[in-house]
Steps between C-alpha positions, in 0.01 A plus 500: 500500500661589832460151638665340199783753477577565867335196665292741705292224662814366670562835668468476878473865599305533819445874513231642275693822424812307400293274274341800331839664447649184351198461273543858375872442443437179303238670279739788437779258402273314257399831341864600450585162351202511262603846374854386412529455120664154504243248379520226760294361786506678837691221675778511235524878536536459876785253449669736253483777761659271758783397269579834338496829695483693171165340415376580852590866449321496163186360658506747790566806283293383200785593264722301268869534591 
């Protein structure tokens, strides 16, 4: 899931701690996107968040505005 969504295999982090932190952050982001009520694929939800700050706020707060 993370590799498809975030292209995790292409990540070139050299420090182990940084890699672990980025992995945790990616898993957290996927969880937030899955919990959002819009029925769409994760990649489309990510694009919606990039295009519309209101959708990003909805995803982060888990509330409909």
